[in-house]
C-alpha positions as CSV (number, residue, x, y, z in Angstrom):
1,M,0.0,0.0,0.0
2,A,1.5,3.4,-1.0
3,V,1.1,6.0,1.6
4,K,0.9,9.7,0.9
5,I,1.1,12.8,3.0
6,R,-1.3,15.2,1.3
7,L,-3.7,18.0,1.7
8,Q,-7.5,17.5,2.1
9,R,-9.5,20.6,1.1
10,H,-12.2,22.1,3.4
11,G,-13.9,25.6,3.6
12,R,-16.2,27.4,1.3
13,K,-15.8,28.6,-2.2
14,K,-12.7,30.9,-2.6
15,A,-11.8,30.6,1.1
16,P,-10.0,27.2,1.4
17,Y,-8.2,25.7,4.3
18,Y,-6.6,22.3,4.3
19,H,-6.1,19.4,6.6
20,I,-2.7,17.6,6.3
21,V,-3.5,13.9,6.3
22,I,-1.8,10.6,5.9
23,A,-3.8,8.6,3.3
24,D,-3.6,5.7,0.9
25,A,-2.6,7.0,-2.5
26,R,-5.6,5.3,-4.1
27,S,-8.2,7.1,-1.9
28,P,-9.9,10.2,-3.3
29,R,-8.6,13.7,-2.2
30,D,-11.3,14.4,0.4
31,G,-12.0,10.7,1.0
32,K,-10.8,8.2,3.6
33,F,-7.5,8.9,5.5
34,I,-5.4,7.1,8.0
35,E,-4.4,10.0,10.3
36,N,-4.8,13.8,10.4
37,I,-1.5,15.4,11.5
38,G,-2.2,19.1,11.0
39,M,-3.9,22.1,9.3
40,Y,-2.9,24.6,6.7
41,N,-4.6,28.0,6.1
42,P,-3.2,29.8,3.0
43,I,-5.5,32.8,3.2
44,A,-3.8,34.2,6.3
45,K,-0.7,36.4,5.9
46,P,1.7,34.7,6.6
47,A,-0.1,31.4,6.2
48,N,-1.1,29.5,9.3
49,I,0.4,26.1,9.6
50,D,-0.4,23.8,12.6
51,I,1.3,20.5,12.3
52,N,2.3,17.7,14.7
53,R,6.0,17.5,13.9
54,D,6.6,14.3,15.7
55,R,3.9,12.4,13.8
56,A,4.9,13.9,10.5
57,L,8.5,12.8,11.1
58,H,7.3,9.3,12.1
59,W,5.4,9.0,8.8
60,V,8.2,10.4,6.7
61,M,10.7,8.1,8.3
62,Q,8.4,5.1,7.6
63,G,8.4,6.0,3.9
64,A,5.3,8.1,3.4
65,E,5.7,10.3,0.3
66,P,4.6,14.0,0.7
67,T,3.1,15.8,-2.2
68,D,5.0,18.8,-3.5
69,T,2.9,21.4,-1.4
70,V,3.2,19.2,1.7
71,K,6.8,18.7,1.2
72,A,7.3,22.6,1.1
73,I,5.2,22.8,4.3
74,L,7.3,20.1,6.0
75,R,10.5,21.9,4.9
76,Y,9.1,25.2,6.2
77,K,8.3,23.6,9.6
78,G,11.6,21.8,9.9
79,V,10.4,18.2,9.6
80,M,12.6,17.6,6.6
81,F,15.6,19.0,8.5
82,R,14.9,16.9,11.4
83,K,14.7,13.8,9.1
84,H,18.1,14.8,7.6
85,L,19.6,15.0,11.2
86,Q,18.0,11.7,12.2
87,L,19.5,9.9,9.2
88,G,22.9,11.2,10.3
89,V,22.3,9.9,13.8
90,N,21.2,6.5,12.3
91,K,24.5,6.3,10.3
92,G,26.6,7.3,13.4
93,A,27.8,10.6,11.8
94,I,26.5,12.7,14.7
95,T,25.1,12.1,18.2
96,Q,21.4,12.5,19.1
97,E,22.3,15.4,21.4
98,T,24.1,17.3,18.6
99,A,21.1,16.6,16.3
100,D,18.6,17.9,18.9
101,Q,20.7,20.9,19.6
102,R,21.0,21.8,15.9
103,Y,17.3,21.2,15.4
104,N,16.3,23.5,18.5
105,E,18.6,26.2,17.2
106,W,17.0,26.0,13.8
107,I,13.5,26.1,15.1
108,T,14.3,29.1,17.4
109,K,15.7,31.0,14.4
110,K,12.8,30.2,12.2
111,E,10.1,31.1,14.8
112,G,12.0,34.4,15.2
113,Q,11.7,35.1,11.4
114,I,8.1,34.2,11.4
115,N,7.3,36.5,14.4
116,E,9.2,39.3,12.6
117,A,7.2,38.8,9.5
118,V,3.9,38.9,11.5
119,Q,5.0,42.1,13.2
120,K,6.0,43.6,9.9
121,N,2.6,42.7,8.4
122,K,0.8,44.2,11.4
123,A,2.8,47.4,11.1
124,S,1.9,47.8,7.5
125,I,-1.7,47.1,8.1
126,D,-1.7,49.7,10.9
127,A,0.0,52.2,8.7
128,Y,-2.5,51.6,6.0
129,H,-5.5,52.1,8.4
130,S,-3.9,55.3,9.7
131,Q,-3.7,56.6,6.1
132,L,-7.3,55.9,5.5
133,I,-8.3,57.6,8.6
134,A,-6.3,60.7,7.6
135,V,-7.8,60.7,4.1
136,N,-11.3,60.3,5.5
137,K,-10.8,63.3,7.8
138,V,-9.7,65.5,5.0
139,K,-12.5,64.3,2.6
140,K,-15.4,65.0,5.0
141,P,-17.4,68.0,4.0
142,K,-18.0,70.6,6.8
143,V,-21.6,71.1,7.4
144,A,-22.3,74.9,6.9
145,E,-25.1,76.7,8.6
146,P,-27.9,77.8,6.2
147,E,-27.3,81.5,6.9
148,A,-23.6,81.4,5.9
149,V,-24.5,79.6,2.6
150,A,-27.3,82.1,1.8
151,E,-25.1,85.2,2.3
152,P,-22.6,84.5,-0.4
153,E,-25.3,83.7,-2.9
154,V,-27.0,87.1,-2.3
155,A,-23.7,88.9,-2.5
156,A,-22.9,87.1,-5.8
157,T,-26.4,88.1,-7.1
158,E,-25.9,91.7,-6.1
159,V,-22.4,91.8,-7.8
160,A,-23.9,90.3,-11.0
161,A,-26.7,92.9,-11.0
162,T,-24.3,95.8,-10.5
163,E,-22.1,94.6,-13.3
164,V,-25.0,94.3,-15.7
165,A,-26.3,97.7,-14.7
166,A,-22.9,99.2,-15.3
167,A,-22.6,97.5,-18.6
168,E,-26.0,98.8,-19.9
169,P,-25.2,102.5,-20.0
170,E,-22.1,101.8,-22.0
171,A,-24.1,99.6,-24.4
172,E,-26.6,102.5,-24.8
173,K,-23.7,105.0,-25.5
174,T,-22.4,102.6,-28.2
175,N,-25.9,102.2,-29.7
176,E,-26.5,105.9,-29.8
177,T,-23.1,106.6,-31.5
178,T,-23.8,103.9,-34.2
179,E,-27.2,105.4,-35.1
């Protein structure tokens, strides 16, 4: 029986999230599975990955073949690095303590990078929201009192009437001279 580590799709249309499962290669994508070892949400920034690393390592060491996406996830979470170290221990190239120390250092470094990315994303979102608030404050029209609005209109009408009155005598003079 060929065993695969693959994604099982859940969620609604255009909003997927996936379960990382161990399944027989012959079973359908969302069908029967042997064990559920984690979850993957690609919509979040950065993507949320919750996986049982020990069980994933167990299945990889037993010969389960991960799909390309799952292999990238396992590499991202350090399972493939741990497998590499474990193979070195099995061959006698390094000790188990050295392998554990290297793995823990790698995990600490990786989690720091992830936390840094999350903080950077939150900072950019906060900056974007503050820009939206600033733009909305500028765009809001000030509500004017009805009296203040009426006065400029009257003044404009009076100015227009005086200009028309001033222009009429000149027109009369030009009409008189042409006749």
